[in-house]
C-alpha positions, 0 to 999 in steps of 0.5 A, spaced: 756 839 728 757 837 736 762 834 740 760 830 746 766 831 751 767 830 759 771 835 763 771 842 764 773 848 760 778 853 761 778 860 759 783 861 753 784 868 755 787 866 761 794 864 759 800 866 754 800 863 747 805 857 748 810 855 742 805 850 740 799 854 740 804 859 735 805 854 731 798 851 730 796 859 729 801 859 723 799 853 720 791 855 720 792 861 718 794 859 711 787 856 710 784 863 710 783 868 705 788 874 705 785 879 710 782 874 715 786 875 722 786 869 727 786 873 734 788 867 738 789 859 738 789 856 745 789 848 746 783 846 749 782 841 755 778 836 751 780 831 746 787 834 743 783 840 740 785 847 739 780 853 739 781 858 733 778 864 735 776 870 730 773 875 733 767 872 737 767 866 732 770 860 734 772 854 731 777 848 732 783 844 729 788 838 731 795 840 733 797 839 726 792 843 723 789 838 718 782 839 720 778 845 722 771 843 726 765 848 727 760 847 731 758 846 739 763 842 744 758 839 749 759 835 755 756 829 755 755 828 762 752 835 764 750 837 757 754 844 758 755 847 751 762 849 752 762 853 745 756 857 747 759 859 753 765 861 750 762 865 745 757 868 750 763 870 754 767 873 747 760 877 746 760 881 752 761 888 752 763 894 757 756 897 759 759 903 761 762 904 754 756 904 751 754 911 747 747 911 752 746 918 749 744 915 742 739 912 745 732 913 747 731 912 755 725 909 759 725 909 766 720 906 770 719 906 778 726 907 781 730 905 775 735 902 779 736 895 774 738 897 767 738 894 760 739 896 753 736 894 747 737 894 739 730 895 736 728 896 729 722 900 728 720 895 723 721 889 727 715 885 729 718 881 734 721 888 737 714 890 738 712 884 741 718 885 746 716 892 747 709 890 751 714 885 755 718 891 757 713 896 758 710 890 763 717 891 767 718 895 774 724 899 777 728 899 770 731 903 766 731 901 758 736 904 753 733 903 746 738 904 740 734 904 734 738 900 729 736 900 722 737 894 718 730 891 716 728 896 711 729 902 707 725 906 711 727 904 718 732 910 718 726 915 716 722 912 722 727 912 727 729 919 725 722 922 725 721 919 733 728 921 735 726 929 733 719 928 736 718 932 742 717 926 747 721 921 743 719 915 748 712 917 747 713 917 739 717 910 740 711 907 744 706 910 739 709 907 733 711 900 736 705 899 740 699 903 737 702 903 729 702 911 730 707 914 726 711 920 728 711 926 724 716 928 719 722 931 722 725 938 721 730 938 716 735 941 721 734 935 726 740 930 726 739 923 729 744 918 731 742 913 726 749 912 723 752 912 729 748 907 732 748 903 726 756 903 726 756 901 734 751 895 732 756 893 726 762 893 731 758 889 736 756 884 731 748 885 732 745 881 727 738 881 729 733 885 733 731 885 738 737 884 742 739 885 749 745 888 753 744 886 760 748 891 765 754 886 766 755 886 759 752 879 757 747 879 751 741 875 749 738 875 742 730 875 741 724 877 744 725 874 751 719 872 755 718 876 761 720 870 766 727 869 762 728 877 761 727 877 769 732 872 770 737 875 766 736 881 769 737 878 776 743 874 774 746 880 771 745 884 777 748 879 781 754 879 777 755 886 778 755 886 785 760 880 785 765 883 781 
């Protein structure tokens, strides 16, 4: 569903909850099963709707909470997708909080530009995207091996992590299909930690890119889009 509206979006985090918003929250809460917690209810600047946020999921309701709407709110004049912008903002992470010690680290050129990527060793799109990443220069890429696609993803990731040269082992597998040797029995990998991180961040597919400003993008981005997003993230970091 898409709602076409005019006007501008306001950040729901910008104001404390009003009495009316608190009332709507109580009314809406009764429609959800026990254990589902509404994080915020905020009146939007369009059509008398209230934003209902659960984690990074967004839906809308009226002031009496008689109806719930899911889908995108789109500005009819500009085509701006307010819902997507809101979800993108809610999905941001603090890059410095990522456990980078649990990721593979590839540095090319001066390495000043930085991104993190969640990839599964059995992901075909990730293998295509790895070629794109290797074509970049002056970049540091942190790769979290996120095992969600097959039972043997954990095994492949552990074997790569326990290799003498992890980056080479990863590229050998992702680019050339050359499997890493079996990991020693006493070698520990961060598989479980990375999986828990991805689940907490709601990373639902691979590849998934985290930029230095905390913004995210799913899928195998082409080189032009990737370069543009990296540049935008770098600019945002300088502005902040």
